N, C-alpha and C positions, 0 to 999 in steps of 0.2 A: 870296768871296775875302777873305783876312785883310789887315788893315793891319799895317804894320811901322814900328817907331820906331827912330831912330838912338840908340844908347846913349851917344854922345859929346855931341850937341847937342840931341837931342829932336825933330828933324825927323820928321814922320810921313808915310810913304808910303801914300797911299790909292789902291788899284787903280782905283777908280771915276774918280778925277781923273787918274791917271797922272802923268807929269812931262814935259808937252809942250815945255817950254823946252829939255829935253835929249833930245828925240826918243823919249820913251816915251808911246805913245798911251793915252788913257783906256781902261780895261777891261783893261789889261795886269797880270797877276798878278805879284807880286814874284818868284816863282820863274822867271818867263819873261823877266826883265830880264837883259841881257848881264852876264857876270861882271865886266866892266871898268867898269860903271856905278859912279859915286860919289855920295855924299850931296851934293845941290846947295847945302847950306848950309856944311858943314865939310870936305867932300872925302874922308871916310873911305870905305872899300869896303863891299860888301854884308855882309861878315863881321861888321861892327859894328852890324848891325841885328838886332832881335829882334821876334817877333810880338807884337801887342797882343791881350790877352784881351778 
């Protein structure tokens, strides 16, 4: 599973860790997160994230 980074603030979503504070369990692929999820640091939507190489 790929990591994704927020283009606005640099927050990195790591699927291995998930985002438990916002209801995303560890092991959840970025593609499987609900479309209304937002960056926990700056509040932008999934469209402002890009995959990390």
